[in-house]
VEXDRENMAR-118665 format. One record per residue: x, y, z of N, C-alpha, C in turn; residue in three letters. Coordinates in Angstrom, 1 decimal. Layout:
N
PT   n.xx   n.yy   n.zz  ca.xx  ca.yy  ca.zz   c.xx   c.yy   c.zz resn
PT      X      Y      Z      X      Y      Z      X      Y      Z  Ala
...
% end
This chain:
240
PT   n.xx   n.yy   n.zz  ca.xx  ca.yy  ca.zz   c.xx   c.yy   c.zz resn
PT   26.1  -16.9 -142.0   25.0  -17.5 -142.8   25.4  -18.8 -143.5  Met
PT   26.6  -18.9 -144.0   27.0  -20.1 -144.6   27.0  -21.3 -143.6  Lys
PT   27.4  -21.0 -142.4   27.3  -22.1 -141.4   25.9  -22.5 -141.2  Lys
PT   24.9  -21.5 -141.1   23.5  -21.9 -140.9   23.0  -22.7 -142.1  Gln
PT   23.4  -22.3 -143.3   23.0  -23.0 -144.5   23.5  -24.5 -144.5  Tyr
PT   24.8  -24.6 -144.1   25.3  -26.0 -144.0   24.6  -26.8 -143.0  Asn
PT   24.2  -26.2 -141.9   23.4  -27.0 -140.9   22.0  -27.3 -141.5  Ile
PT   21.5  -26.3 -142.2   20.1  -26.5 -142.8   20.1  -27.7 -143.8  Ala
PT   21.2  -27.9 -144.5   21.2  -29.0 -145.5   21.0  -30.3 -144.8  Lys
PT   21.4  -30.4 -143.5   21.3  -31.7 -142.8   19.9  -31.9 -142.1  Gln
PT   19.1  -30.9 -142.2   17.8  -30.9 -141.5   16.7  -31.3 -142.5  Leu
PT   15.7  -31.9 -142.0   14.5  -32.2 -142.8   13.8  -30.9 -143.2  Ser
PT   13.0  -30.9 -144.1   12.3  -29.7 -144.6   11.6  -28.9 -143.5  Gln
PT   10.8  -29.7 -142.7   10.0  -29.0 -141.7   10.9  -28.4 -140.6  Gln
PT   11.9  -29.2 -140.2   12.8  -28.7 -139.2   13.6  -27.5 -139.6  Lys
PT   13.9  -27.4 -140.9   14.6  -26.3 -141.4   13.8  -25.0 -141.2  Phe
PT   12.5  -25.1 -141.6   11.6  -24.0 -141.6   11.4  -23.6 -140.1  Glu
PT   11.3  -24.6 -139.2   11.1  -24.2 -137.8   12.3  -23.4 -137.3  Glu
PT   13.5  -23.8 -137.7   14.7  -23.1 -137.3   14.8  -21.7 -137.9  Gln
PT   14.3  -21.6 -139.1   14.3  -20.3 -139.8   13.4  -19.3 -139.1  Phe
PT   12.2  -19.9 -138.6   11.3  -19.0 -137.9   11.9  -18.6 -136.6  Glu
PT   12.8  -19.4 -135.9   13.4  -19.0 -134.7   14.4  -17.9 -135.0  Thr
PT   15.1  -17.9 -136.1   16.0  -16.8 -136.5   15.3  -15.6 -136.7  Phe
PT   14.1  -15.7 -137.3   13.3  -14.5 -137.6   12.8  -13.9 -136.3  Glu
PT   12.4  -14.7 -135.3   11.9  -14.2 -134.1   13.0  -13.5 -133.3  Asn
PT   14.2  -14.0 -133.4   15.4  -13.4 -132.7   15.5  -12.0 -133.3  Ile
PT   15.4  -11.9 -134.6   15.5  -10.6 -135.3   14.5   -9.6 -134.8  Gly
PT   13.2  -10.1 -134.6   12.2   -9.3 -134.2   12.5   -8.7 -132.8  Lys
PT   13.0   -9.6 -131.9   13.4   -9.1 -130.6   14.4   -8.0 -130.6  Leu
PT   15.3   -8.0 -131.6   16.3   -7.0 -131.6   15.7   -5.6 -132.0  Gln
PT   14.6   -5.6 -132.7   14.0   -4.4 -133.1   12.8   -4.0 -132.3  Phe
PT   12.3   -4.9 -131.5   11.1   -4.6 -130.7   11.2   -3.4 -129.9  Ala
PT   10.2   -2.5 -130.0   10.2   -1.3 -129.2   10.9   -0.1 -129.8  Gly
PT   11.8   -0.3 -130.8   12.5    0.8 -131.4   11.5    1.8 -132.1  Glu
PT   11.6    3.1 -131.8   10.7    4.0 -132.4   11.3    4.5 -133.7  Lys
PT   10.4    4.3 -134.7   10.8    4.7 -136.1    9.7    5.5 -136.7  Val
PT   10.0    6.5 -137.5    9.0    7.3 -138.2    9.2    7.2 -139.7  Ser
PT    8.1    7.4 -140.4    8.2    7.4 -141.9    7.3    8.5 -142.4  Ile
PT    7.8    9.2 -143.5    7.1   10.2 -144.2    5.9    9.6 -144.9  Asp
PT    4.9   10.5 -145.3    3.8   10.0 -146.1    3.9   10.2 -147.6  Tyr
PT    3.8   11.5 -148.0    3.8   11.8 -149.4    5.0   11.3 -150.2  Asp
PT    4.8   10.5 -151.2    5.9   10.0 -152.0    6.8    9.0 -151.3  Asp
PT    6.4    8.6 -150.1    7.1    7.6 -149.3    6.1    6.5 -148.9  Thr
PT    5.4    6.7 -147.8    4.4    5.8 -147.4    3.2    5.7 -148.4  Leu
PT    3.0    6.7 -149.2    1.9    6.8 -150.1    2.1    5.8 -151.3  Ser
PT    3.4    5.3 -151.4    3.7    4.4 -152.5    3.6    2.9 -152.1  Thr
PT    3.4    2.0 -153.0    3.3    0.6 -152.7    4.6    0.1 -152.0  Glu
PT    5.7    0.6 -152.5    7.0    0.2 -151.9    7.2    0.7 -150.6  Arg
PT    6.7    1.9 -150.4    6.8    2.5 -149.0    5.9    1.7 -148.0  Gly
PT    4.8    1.3 -148.5    3.9    0.4 -147.6    4.7   -0.9 -147.3  Lys
PT    5.4   -1.4 -148.3    6.1   -2.7 -148.0    7.2   -2.4 -147.0  Gln
PT    7.9   -1.3 -147.1    8.9   -0.9 -146.1    8.3   -0.9 -144.7  Val
PT    7.1   -0.2 -144.6    6.4   -0.1 -143.3    6.0   -1.5 -142.8  Ala
PT    5.5   -2.4 -143.7    5.1   -3.7 -143.2    6.3   -4.5 -142.7  Arg
PT    7.5   -4.3 -143.4    8.7   -5.0 -142.9    9.1   -4.5 -141.6  Asn
PT    9.0   -3.2 -141.3    9.3   -2.6 -140.0    8.4   -3.1 -139.0  Leu
PT    7.1   -3.1 -139.3    6.1   -3.6 -138.3    6.3   -5.1 -138.0  Leu
PT    6.7   -5.9 -139.0    6.9   -7.3 -138.7    8.1   -7.5 -137.8  Asn
PT    9.0   -6.5 -137.8   10.2   -6.7 -137.0    9.9   -6.2 -135.5  Lys
PT    8.7   -5.6 -135.3    8.3   -5.3 -134.0    8.6   -3.8 -133.6  Gly
PT    8.9   -3.0 -134.6    9.3   -1.6 -134.3    8.0   -0.8 -133.9  Val
PT    8.1    0.2 -133.2    7.0    1.2 -132.9    7.0    2.2 -134.0  Asp
PT    6.2    2.0 -135.0    6.2    2.8 -136.2    5.2    4.0 -136.1  Leu
PT    5.7    5.2 -136.4    4.9    6.4 -136.5    4.9    7.0 -137.9  His
PT    3.9    7.7 -138.2    3.8    8.4 -139.5    4.0    9.9 -139.1  Ile
PT    5.0   10.6 -139.7    5.2   12.0 -139.5    5.2   12.7 -140.9  Val
PT    4.2   13.6 -141.0    4.0   14.2 -142.3    3.9   15.7 -142.1  Thr
PT    4.3   16.5 -143.1    4.2   17.9 -143.1    2.8   18.4 -143.5  Arg
PT    1.9   17.5 -143.9    0.5   17.8 -144.3   -0.2   18.5 -143.1  Arg
PT   -1.2   19.3 -143.6   -2.1   19.9 -142.6   -3.0   18.8 -142.1  Gln
PT   -3.4   18.8 -140.9   -4.3   17.7 -140.3   -5.6   17.7 -141.0  Glu
PT   -6.0   18.9 -141.6   -7.3   18.9 -142.3   -7.2   18.2 -143.6  Thr
PT   -6.0   17.8 -144.1   -5.9   17.1 -145.3   -5.3   15.7 -145.0  Ala
PT   -5.8   15.1 -143.9   -5.2   13.9 -143.4   -6.0   12.6 -143.7  Gly
PT   -7.1   12.7 -144.4   -7.9   11.5 -144.6   -7.1   10.4 -145.3  Asp
PT   -6.4   10.7 -146.3   -5.6    9.7 -147.0   -4.5    9.1 -146.1  Ala
PT   -4.0    9.9 -145.3   -2.9    9.4 -144.3   -3.6    8.4 -143.3  Val
PT   -4.7    8.8 -142.8   -5.4    7.9 -141.8   -5.8    6.6 -142.5  Tyr
PT   -6.2    6.7 -143.7   -6.7    5.5 -144.5   -5.5    4.5 -144.6  Lys
PT   -4.4    5.1 -145.0   -3.2    4.2 -145.2   -2.8    3.6 -143.8  Thr
PT   -2.8    4.5 -142.8   -2.5    4.0 -141.4   -3.4    2.8 -141.0  Ala
PT   -4.7    3.0 -141.3   -5.6    1.9 -140.9   -5.3    0.6 -141.7  Glu
PT   -5.0    0.8 -143.0   -4.6   -0.3 -143.9   -3.4   -1.1 -143.3  Glu
PT   -2.5   -0.4 -142.8   -1.3   -1.0 -142.3   -1.4   -1.5 -140.8  Leu
PT   -2.4   -1.0 -140.1   -2.6   -1.4 -138.7   -1.9   -0.4 -137.8  Gly
PT   -1.6    0.8 -138.3   -1.0    1.8 -137.4   -2.0    2.6 -136.7  Ile
PT   -2.0    2.7 -135.4   -3.1    3.4 -134.7   -3.1    4.9 -135.1  Pro
PT   -4.3    5.6 -135.0   -4.4    7.0 -135.3   -3.5    7.9 -134.5  Arg
PT   -3.3    7.4 -133.2   -2.5    8.3 -132.3   -1.0    8.2 -132.6  Asn
PT   -0.7    7.4 -133.7    0.7    7.4 -134.1    0.9    8.1 -135.5  Lys
PT   -0.1    8.8 -135.9   -0.1    9.7 -137.1    0.1   11.1 -136.6  Val
PT    1.1   11.8 -137.1    1.5   13.1 -136.6    1.6   14.1 -137.8  His
PT    0.9   15.2 -137.7    0.9   16.3 -138.7    1.7   17.4 -138.2  Phe
PT    2.7   17.9 -139.0    3.4   19.1 -138.5    2.9   20.4 -139.1  Thr
PT    1.8   20.3 -139.9    1.1   21.4 -140.5    2.1   22.4 -141.2  Asn
PT    3.0   21.8 -142.0    3.9   22.6 -142.8    5.2   22.9 -142.2  Gly
PT    5.4   22.6 -141.0    6.7   22.8 -140.3    7.7   21.6 -140.6  Lys
PT    9.0   21.8 -140.5    9.9   20.7 -140.6    9.6   19.7 -139.5  Tyr
PT   10.0   18.4 -139.8    9.6   17.3 -139.0   10.5   17.1 -137.8  Lys
PT   11.6   17.7 -137.7   12.6   17.3 -136.7   12.1   17.6 -135.3  Trp
PT   11.3   18.7 -135.1   10.8   19.0 -133.8    9.9   17.9 -133.3  Glu
PT    9.0   17.4 -134.2    8.1   16.3 -133.8    8.8   15.0 -133.6  Thr
PT    9.8   14.8 -134.4   10.7   13.6 -134.2   11.4   13.6 -132.9  Ile
PT   11.9   14.8 -132.5   12.5   15.0 -131.2   11.5   14.7 -130.1  Lys
PT   10.3   15.3 -130.2    9.3   15.1 -129.1    8.9   13.7 -128.9  Arg
PT    8.9   12.9 -130.0    8.4   11.5 -129.9    9.5   10.6 -129.5  Leu
PT   10.8   11.1 -129.6   11.9   10.2 -129.2   12.2    9.2 -130.3  Gly
PT   12.1    9.6 -131.5   12.3    8.7 -132.7   13.8    8.5 -132.9  Ile
PT   14.2    7.2 -133.2   15.6    6.9 -133.4   16.0    6.8 -134.9  Ser
PT   15.0    6.6 -135.8   15.2    6.5 -137.2   14.0    7.1 -138.0  Lys
PT   14.4    7.8 -139.1   13.3    8.3 -139.9   13.5    8.1 -141.4  His
PT   12.5    7.7 -142.1   12.5    7.4 -143.5   11.8    8.6 -144.2  Tyr
PT   12.4    9.2 -145.3   11.8   10.3 -146.0   12.4   10.4 -147.4  Asp
PT   11.6   10.9 -148.3   12.1   11.1 -149.7   12.7   12.5 -149.9  Asn
PT   12.5   13.4 -148.9   12.9   14.8 -149.1   14.2   15.1 -148.5  Asn
PT   15.2   15.4 -149.3   16.6   15.6 -148.9   16.7   16.8 -147.9  Pro
PT   15.9   17.8 -148.1   15.9   19.0 -147.2   15.4   18.6 -145.8  Lys
PT   14.4   17.8 -145.8   13.9   17.3 -144.5   14.9   16.5 -143.7  Glu
PT   15.6   15.6 -144.4   16.7   14.8 -143.8   17.9   15.7 -143.4  Leu
PT   18.1   16.7 -144.1   19.2   17.7 -143.8   18.9   18.3 -142.5  Glu
PT   17.7   18.8 -142.3   17.3   19.4 -141.0   17.4   18.5 -139.8  Gln
PT   17.0   17.2 -140.1   17.1   16.2 -139.0   18.6   16.0 -138.6  Ile
PT   19.4   15.8 -139.6   20.9   15.6 -139.3   21.4   16.8 -138.6  Arg
PT   21.0   18.0 -138.9   21.5   19.2 -138.3   21.1   19.4 -136.9  Lys
PT   19.8   19.1 -136.6   19.3   19.3 -135.3   19.2   18.1 -134.4  Asn
PT   19.2   16.9 -135.0   19.2   15.7 -134.2   20.2   14.7 -134.7  Leu
PT   21.5   15.0 -134.5   22.6   14.1 -135.0   22.5   12.7 -134.6  Pro
PT   21.8   12.4 -133.5   21.8   11.0 -133.0   20.6   10.2 -133.7  Asn
PT   19.8   10.9 -134.5   18.7   10.2 -135.2   19.2    9.7 -136.6  Val
PT   19.0    8.4 -136.8   19.5    7.9 -138.1   18.4    8.2 -139.2  Lys
PT   18.8    8.7 -140.3   17.9    9.0 -141.4   18.1    8.1 -142.6  Val
PT   17.0    7.8 -143.3   17.1    6.9 -144.5   16.5    7.6 -145.6  Val
PT   17.2    7.9 -146.7   16.7    8.5 -147.9   15.9    7.5 -148.7  Gln
PT   14.6    7.8 -148.7   13.7    6.8 -149.4   13.7    7.2 -150.9  Phe
PT   14.0    6.1 -151.7   13.9    6.3 -153.2   13.3    5.0 -153.7  Ala
PT   12.4    5.1 -154.6   11.7    3.9 -155.1   12.6    2.8 -155.6  Leu
PT   13.7    3.1 -156.2   14.5    2.1 -156.8   15.4    1.4 -155.7  Asp
PT   15.3    1.9 -154.4   16.1    1.3 -153.4   15.3    0.3 -152.6  Glu
PT   14.0    0.2 -152.9   13.1   -0.7 -152.2   12.3   -1.6 -153.2  Phe
PT   13.0   -2.2 -154.1   12.4   -2.8 -155.2   11.6   -4.1 -154.8  Lys
PT   10.5   -4.3 -155.4    9.7   -5.5 -155.2    9.3   -5.9 -156.6  Ser
PT    9.0   -7.2 -156.7    8.8   -7.8 -158.0    7.5   -8.6 -158.0  His
PT    6.7   -8.5 -159.0    5.5   -9.3 -159.2    5.4   -9.9 -160.6  Ser
PT    6.5  -10.0 -161.3    6.5  -10.5 -162.7    6.8  -11.9 -162.8  Asp
PT    6.6  -12.7 -161.7    6.8  -14.1 -161.8    5.7  -14.7 -162.7  Tyr
PT    6.0  -15.8 -163.3    5.1  -16.4 -164.3    3.8  -17.0 -163.7  Pro
PT    2.8  -17.1 -164.5    1.5  -17.6 -164.1    1.7  -19.0 -163.5  Asp
PT    2.6  -19.8 -164.0    2.8  -21.1 -163.5    3.2  -21.1 -162.0  Ser
PT    3.9  -20.1 -161.6    4.2  -20.0 -160.1    2.9  -19.7 -159.3  Val
PT    2.1  -18.8 -159.8    0.8  -18.6 -159.1    0.0  -19.8 -159.1  Lys
PT   -0.1  -20.5 -160.3   -0.9  -21.7 -160.4   -0.5  -22.8 -159.4  Asn
PT    0.9  -22.9 -159.3    1.4  -23.9 -158.3    0.9  -23.6 -156.9  Asn
PT    0.9  -22.3 -156.6    0.5  -21.9 -155.2   -1.0  -22.1 -155.1  Ala
PT   -1.7  -21.8 -156.1   -3.2  -22.0 -156.0   -3.6  -23.5 -155.9  Lys
PT   -2.8  -24.3 -156.6   -3.1  -25.8 -156.5   -2.8  -26.3 -155.1  Ala
PT   -1.8  -25.7 -154.4   -1.6  -26.1 -153.0   -2.7  -25.7 -152.1  Val
PT   -3.2  -24.5 -152.3   -4.3  -24.0 -151.5   -5.6  -24.8 -151.7  Leu
PT   -5.8  -25.2 -153.0   -7.0  -26.0 -153.3   -6.9  -27.3 -152.6  Lys
PT   -5.7  -27.9 -152.6   -5.5  -29.2 -152.0   -5.7  -29.1 -150.4  Tyr
PT   -5.1  -28.1 -149.9   -5.2  -27.9 -148.4   -6.6  -27.6 -148.0  Val
PT   -7.3  -26.9 -148.8   -8.7  -26.6 -148.5   -9.6  -27.9 -148.4  Glu
PT   -9.2  -28.8 -149.2   -9.9  -30.1 -149.2   -9.4  -31.1 -148.3  Glu
PT   -8.1  -31.1 -148.0   -7.4  -32.1 -147.2   -6.7  -31.6 -145.9  Asn
PT   -6.5  -30.3 -145.8   -5.8  -29.8 -144.7   -4.3  -29.9 -144.9  Gly
PT   -3.5  -29.3 -144.0   -2.1  -29.3 -144.1   -1.5  -30.6 -143.5  Trp
PT   -2.2  -31.3 -142.7   -1.6  -32.4 -142.0   -0.5  -32.0 -141.1  Gly
PT    0.6  -32.7 -141.2    1.8  -32.3 -140.4    2.7  -31.4 -141.2  Ser
PT    2.3  -31.0 -142.3    3.2  -30.2 -143.2    2.9  -28.7 -143.0  Cys
PT    3.9  -27.9 -143.3    3.7  -26.4 -143.4    4.1  -25.8 -142.0  Gly
PT    4.6  -24.5 -142.2    4.8  -23.6 -141.0    4.3  -22.3 -141.4  Thr
PT    4.2  -21.3 -140.5    3.7  -20.0 -140.8    4.4  -19.3 -142.0  Pro
PT    5.7  -19.6 -142.1    6.5  -19.0 -143.2    6.0  -19.6 -144.5  Val
PT    5.9  -20.9 -144.6    5.4  -21.5 -145.9    4.0  -21.1 -146.2  Gly
PT    3.2  -21.1 -145.2    1.8  -20.7 -145.4    1.6  -19.3 -145.9  Lys
PT    2.4  -18.4 -145.3    2.4  -17.0 -145.7    2.9  -16.9 -147.2  Met
PT    3.9  -17.6 -147.6    4.5  -17.5 -148.9    3.5  -18.0 -150.0  Arg
PT    2.8  -19.1 -149.7    1.9  -19.7 -150.7    0.7  -18.7 -150.9  Val
PT    0.2  -18.1 -149.9   -0.9  -17.1 -150.1   -0.4  -15.9 -150.8  Asn
PT    0.8  -15.5 -150.6    1.4  -14.3 -151.3    1.5  -14.6 -152.8  Gln
PT    2.0  -15.8 -153.1    2.2  -16.1 -154.5    0.9  -16.4 -155.2  Leu
PT    0.0  -17.0 -154.6   -1.3  -17.3 -155.2   -2.0  -16.0 -155.6  Ala
PT   -1.9  -15.0 -154.8   -2.5  -13.7 -155.0   -1.7  -12.8 -156.0  Lys
PT   -0.5  -13.2 -156.4    0.3  -12.4 -157.3    0.8  -11.2 -156.7  Gly
PT    1.0  -11.2 -155.3    1.5  -10.0 -154.6    3.0   -9.8 -154.9  Glu
PT    3.4   -8.5 -154.9    4.9   -8.3 -155.1    5.7   -8.8 -153.9  Pro
PT    6.9   -9.3 -154.2    7.8   -9.8 -153.2    9.1   -9.1 -153.3  Ile
PT    9.7   -8.9 -152.2   11.0   -8.1 -152.1   12.1   -8.9 -152.6  Ser
PT   13.2   -8.2 -152.9   14.4   -8.9 -153.4   15.0   -9.8 -152.3  Glu
PT   14.8   -9.4 -151.1   15.3  -10.3 -150.0   14.5  -11.6 -150.0  Glu
PT   13.2  -11.5 -150.2   12.3  -12.7 -150.3   12.7  -13.6 -151.5  Thr
PT   13.0  -13.0 -152.6   13.4  -13.7 -153.8   14.7  -14.5 -153.6  Ile
PT   15.6  -13.9 -152.9   16.9  -14.6 -152.6   16.6  -15.8 -151.7  Lys
PT   15.7  -15.6 -150.7   15.3  -16.6 -149.8   14.6  -17.8 -150.5  Arg
PT   13.7  -17.4 -151.5   13.0  -18.3 -152.3   14.0  -19.2 -153.1  Met
PT   15.0  -18.5 -153.7   15.9  -19.3 -154.5   16.7  -20.2 -153.7  Tyr
PT   17.1  -19.8 -152.5   17.9  -20.6 -151.6   17.1  -21.8 -151.2  Ser
PT   15.8  -21.6 -150.8   15.0  -22.7 -150.3   14.7  -23.7 -151.5  Tyr
PT   14.3  -23.2 -152.6   14.0  -24.1 -153.7   15.2  -24.9 -154.3  Leu
PT   16.4  -24.3 -154.2   17.6  -24.9 -154.6   17.9  -26.1 -153.7  Ser
PT   17.8  -25.9 -152.4   18.1  -26.9 -151.4   17.1  -28.0 -151.5  Arg
PT   15.9  -27.7 -151.6   14.8  -28.7 -151.4   14.3  -29.4 -152.7  His
PT   15.0  -29.1 -153.8   14.7  -29.7 -155.1   14.8  -31.2 -155.0  Lys
PT   15.7  -31.7 -154.2   15.9  -33.1 -154.0   14.7  -33.8 -153.3  Val
PT   13.9  -33.0 -152.6   12.7  -33.6 -152.0   11.7  -34.1 -153.0  Asp
PT   11.8  -33.6 -154.2   10.8  -34.0 -155.3   11.1  -35.5 -155.7  Leu
PT   12.3  -36.0 -155.4   12.7  -37.3 -155.8   11.8  -38.4 -155.0  Asp
PT   11.5  -38.0 -153.8   10.7  -38.9 -153.0    9.3  -38.5 -152.8  Ser
PT    8.9  -37.3 -153.2    7.5  -36.9 -153.0    7.0  -36.4 -154.4  Ser
PT    6.2  -37.2 -155.0    5.7  -37.0 -156.3    4.3  -36.3 -156.4  Lys
PT    3.6  -36.3 -155.2    2.3  -35.7 -155.2    2.0  -35.1 -153.8  Gly
PT    1.0  -34.2 -153.7    0.7  -33.5 -152.5    0.4  -34.4 -151.3  Tyr
PT   -0.1  -35.6 -151.6   -0.5  -36.6 -150.5    0.7  -37.5 -150.2  Gly
PT    1.8  -37.3 -150.8    3.0  -38.1 -150.7    4.0  -37.4 -149.8  Asp
PT    3.8  -37.3 -148.6    4.7  -36.6 -147.7    4.6  -35.1 -147.9  Gly
PT    5.5  -34.3 -147.3    5.4  -32.9 -147.3    6.2  -32.2 -148.5  Cys
PT    7.1  -33.0 -149.1    8.0  -32.5 -150.1    7.4  -31.6 -151.1  Gly
PT    6.6  -32.2 -152.0    6.1  -31.5 -153.2    5.1  -30.4 -152.7  Lys
PT    4.3  -30.7 -151.7    3.3  -29.8 -151.2    4.0  -28.5 -150.8  Leu
PT    5.1  -28.6 -150.0    5.8  -27.4 -149.5    6.6  -26.7 -150.6  Met
PT    7.2  -27.6 -151.5    7.9  -27.0 -152.7    7.1  -26.1 -153.5  Tyr
PT    5.9  -26.6 -153.8    5.0  -25.8 -154.7    4.4  -24.6 -153.9  Asp
PT    4.4  -24.7 -152.5    4.0  -23.5 -151.7    5.0  -22.4 -152.0  Ser
PT    6.2  -22.7 -152.3    7.2  -21.6 -152.7    7.2  -21.4 -154.2  Trp
PT    6.3  -21.9 -154.9    6.2  -21.6 -156.3    6.6  -22.7 -157.3  Gly
PT    7.3  -23.8 -156.7    7.6  -24.9 -157.5    8.8  -24.7 -158.4  Gly
PT    9.0  -25.6 -159.4   10.2  -25.5 -160.3   10.2  -24.2 -161.1  Leu
PT    9.0  -23.8 -161.5    8.9  -22.5 -162.2    9.5  -21.3 -161.4  Ser
PT    9.2  -21.3 -160.1    9.7  -20.3 -159.3   11.3  -20.4 -159.1  Ala
PT   11.8  -21.6 -159.1   13.2  -21.8 -159.0   13.9  -21.1 -160.2  Leu
PT   13.4  -21.4 -161.4   14.0  -20.8 -162.6   13.9  -19.2 -162.6  Ser
PT   12.7  -18.8 -162.2   12.5  -17.3 -162.2   13.4  -16.7 -161.1  Trp
PT   13.4  -17.2 -159.9   14.2  -16.7 -158.8   15.7  -16.7 -159.2  Ala
PT   16.1  -17.7 -159.8   17.6  -17.8 -160.2   17.9  -16.6 -161.1  Glu
PT   17.1  -16.4 -162.1   17.4  -15.3 -163.1   17.3  -13.9 -162.4  Ser
PT   16.4  -13.8 -161.4   16.3  -12.5 -160.7   17.5  -12.3 -159.8  Lys
PT   17.9  -13.3 -159.1   19.1  -13.2 -158.2   20.3  -12.9 -159.0  Val
PT   20.5  -13.5 -160.1   21.6  -13.1 -161.0   21.6  -11.7 -161.5  Asn
PT   20.4  -11.2 -161.7   20.3   -9.8 -162.1   20.6   -8.8 -161.0  Ser
PT   20.5   -9.2 -159.7   20.8   -8.4 -158.6   22.3   -8.1 -158.4  Phe
PT   23.1   -9.0 -159.0   24.5   -8.9 -158.7   25.2   -7.7 -159.5  Lys
% end
């Protein structure tokens, strides 16, 4: 990663983001087609659980929901599946039975669950299946960034609505500005990425004082601006 960062320092802002997208796409190819399952109650039913699911889907995994619920009590499960874009035929109810038999039938290679007994059964009967103990504090996300961060992102969106992106912006930057403007929670991984980006590109503000003055300030504020740099730095330090 240090080598990548050193290379990135020599790239222009837009070229760096394009290269980052390439790295992300390579990561997606590594996970594409992998069959993964996730529990519902106290796992996917939580906001952090949903974020874990989104991260898995973004990597291209074939994600299934496996729950011990009775199918007659499946309305909430189907609703969450629809929200995440998981097809109904990938929602599986064991009707009170342990999940390992369903996981075996589906050919799952990894399962997320909050129930230690469930994971114990999987380890015992399916030793080749990787299990992940889901706990809320292991998948932290944060939405306590200051209003100034949200306002910077909103200002960018207002400018873009009136003037367009021009030659600025990539899918990564556009996703980030929408996320921050809405005040959505962001993962610790994203906060580290934000701090890294804002630290490197602070120098861009020397030559770009306004949104119409090149891409520097426009994209910098898309990541929350100087307020986000201070916030992200304090967060990253707290992770250590």
